[in-house]
C-alpha positions in Angstrom: 15.4 21.8 -8.1 14.1 19.1 -5.8 11.6 16.3 -6.2 8.5 16.2 -3.9 5.7 13.6 -3.8 2.1 14.7 -4.1 -0.7 12.9 -2.2 -4.4 13.2 -2.5 -7.1 13.9 0.1 -6.8 10.2 1.2 -3.1 10.7 1.5 -2.5 8.3 -1.4 0.5 8.9 -3.6 -0.5 10.7 -6.8 2.8 11.5 -8.5 6.3 13.0 -8.1 6.7 16.7 -8.9 9.8 18.7 -9.5 9.9 22.0 -7.5 12.1 24.9 -8.4 10.4 27.8 -6.7 12.3 29.2 -3.7 11.3 31.6 -0.9 13.2 34.7 0.1 15.5 32.7 2.3 16.6 30.3 -0.4 14.5 27.4 0.7 12.4 25.4 -1.8 8.7 26.0 -1.5 7.0 22.6 -1.0 3.3 22.8 -2.2 0.5 21.7 0.0 -0.3 18.0 0.1 3.3 17.2 -0.9 6.3 15.8 1.0 10.0 15.6 0.3 10.0 12.1 1.8 10.3 9.6 -1.0 7.9 6.6 -0.9 9.6 3.2 -0.4 11.0 1.7 -3.5 9.2 -1.5 -2.6 7.4 -3.6 -5.3 5.2 -5.1 -2.6 3.4 -1.7 -2.1 0.2 -1.5 -4.1 -1.1 1.9 -2.9 1.4 4.0 -0.9 -0.2 6.5 1.4 1.5 9.2 3.5 1.0 9.4 7.3 1.5 13.2 8.0 1.9 12.7 11.7 4.5 10.0 11.5 6.1 11.4 8.4 6.3 8.0 6.6 4.6 6.1 3.8 2.5 3.0 4.5 0.4 0.5 2.5 -3.2 1.6 2.2 -4.5 -1.0 -0.2 -7.1 -3.4 1.2 -6.7 -7.1 0.7 -9.7 -7.1 -1.6 -8.0 -4.4 -3.8 -4.8 -6.5 -3.9 -6.7 -9.6 -4.8 -8.5 -7.8 -7.6 -5.2 -7.1 -9.3 -4.1 -10.7 -9.4 -4.5 -12.3 -12.8 -6.9 -15.2 -13.2 -5.2 -18.4 -14.2 -5.0 -19.0 -18.0 -7.2 -21.8 -19.5 -5.2 -24.8 -20.5 -3.6 -24.7 -24.0 -4.7 -27.1 -26.7 -1.6 -29.1 -26.2 -2.2 -29.5 -22.5 -5.8 -30.6 -23.3 -4.6 -33.1 -25.8 -2.0 -34.5 -23.3 -4.8 -35.0 -20.8 -7.0 -36.7 -23.3 -4.2 -38.9 -24.5 -3.4 -40.0 -20.9 -7.1 -40.8 -20.3 -7.3 -42.8 -23.5 -4.1 -44.7 -22.7 -5.6 -45.6 -19.3 -8.8 -46.8 -20.8 -6.9 -48.9 -23.4 -4.9 -50.5 -20.6 -8.1 -51.3 -18.7 -9.6 -52.8 -21.8 -6.5 -55.0 -22.5 -6.7 -56.2 -18.9 -10.4 -57.1 -19.2 -9.7 -58.8 -22.6 -6.8 -60.9 -21.2 -8.9 -61.9 -18.2 -11.7 -63.0 -20.5 -9.2 -65.1 -22.6 -7.9 -67.0 -19.7 -11.4 -68.2 -18.6 
């Protein structure tokens, strides 16, 4: 039994398939739109596609598709919001104390 890799009409990887059927000469029968060449074990590939002429896999995902997979930043947590609010209030208090001290010395 061997493993082959199926690709669709756009040559994009669909899935691995195990093949056990053999011809009269003892060779495994690789189905159409399949290759025995494994796609790269590369986490940077988003959409592997097979180049039949070059007999190699390549990245077929557009930058727009890759960007669509990225997660949006999470909104700040309640604690982060409270920290920002506390910092702002501390700054305002410091400014008020400076104004008050300036008024006292006049």
